[in-house]
C-alpha positions in Angstrom: -294.9 -26.3 -33.1 -298.5 -27.6 -32.9 -299.9 -28.4 -29.5 -301.0 -32.0 -30.4 -300.2 -35.2 -28.6 -298.4 -37.6 -30.9 -300.1 -40.7 -29.3 -303.6 -39.8 -28.4 -304.1 -36.9 -30.9 -305.4 -34.5 -28.2 -305.3 -30.9 -29.4 -306.3 -27.4 -28.3 -310.1 -27.1 -28.0 -312.3 -24.0 -28.0 -314.6 -23.4 -25.1 -316.6 -20.7 -23.3 -316.5 -19.2 -19.9 -319.8 -17.9 -18.7 -319.6 -14.6 -16.7 -322.4 -14.2 -14.2 -323.3 -11.3 -11.9 -325.6 -10.8 -9.0 -326.2 -12.6 -5.7 -327.8 -16.1 -5.6 -331.5 -16.3 -4.5 -330.4 -18.7 -1.8 -328.2 -16.0 -0.3 -330.9 -13.3 -0.4 -330.3 -11.8 -3.9 -332.5 -11.7 -7.0 -330.6 -14.4 -8.8 -327.5 -14.8 -10.9 -327.6 -13.4 -14.5 -325.4 -14.2 -17.5 -323.7 -11.0 -18.5 -321.4 -12.4 -21.3 -319.7 -15.5 -22.6 -315.9 -15.3 -23.1 -314.2 -17.5 -25.7 -311.2 -19.4 -24.3 -308.8 -22.2 -25.3 -308.5 -25.4 -23.4 -305.0 -26.8 -24.0 -303.9 -30.4 -23.5 -301.4 -31.2 -20.7 -298.4 -31.7 -23.0 -294.8 -32.8 -22.2 -291.8 -33.5 -24.3 -290.2 -36.7 -23.2 -287.4 -39.1 -24.2 -288.9 -42.6 -23.9 -286.6 -45.6 -23.7 -287.6 -48.4 -26.0 -285.8 -51.6 -25.0 -286.8 -53.4 -28.2 -285.0 -50.8 -30.3 -282.3 -50.2 -27.7 -282.6 -46.4 -28.0 -284.6 -43.3 -26.9 -287.5 -41.9 -28.9 -288.3 -38.2 -28.3 -292.1 -37.6 -28.4 -294.5 -34.8 -27.4 -297.3 -36.4 -25.4 -300.0 -35.8 -22.8 -299.9 -37.0 -19.2 -302.7 -39.5 -20.1 -300.5 -40.9 -23.0 -297.6 -41.2 -20.5 -299.9 -43.4 -18.3 -300.8 -45.5 -21.4 -297.1 -46.1 -22.1 -296.7 -47.2 -18.5 -299.6 -49.6 -18.8 -299.1 -51.1 -22.3 -295.4 -50.6 -22.8 -293.4 -48.2 -24.9 -292.9 -50.3 -28.0 -296.6 -51.3 -28.4 -298.0 -47.9 -27.8 -295.6 -46.1 -30.1 -296.1 -48.7 -32.8 -299.9 -48.4 -32.6 -299.6 -44.6 -32.9 -297.4 -44.9 -36.0 -294.3 -43.3 -34.5 -292.3 -46.5 -34.9 -292.5 -48.5 -38.1 
């Protein structure tokens, strides 16, 4: 399955890790030098949760990020899921 939050739309992003070698000038070296840049994936903090929706009197199973879970706690399950288009 895709690693996408159903509420916020957060997805896997591509990034780069910079490898440096050498000792910093501050520590008595000749400075740090970039040796290579490694491609890496930055994945969202996803969870699969069963959310109780009192208005519908049932559970809804969604894949969401920790941030979306905080949004549900703040705005309520029904309003958040309706705005995301999960509930009609």
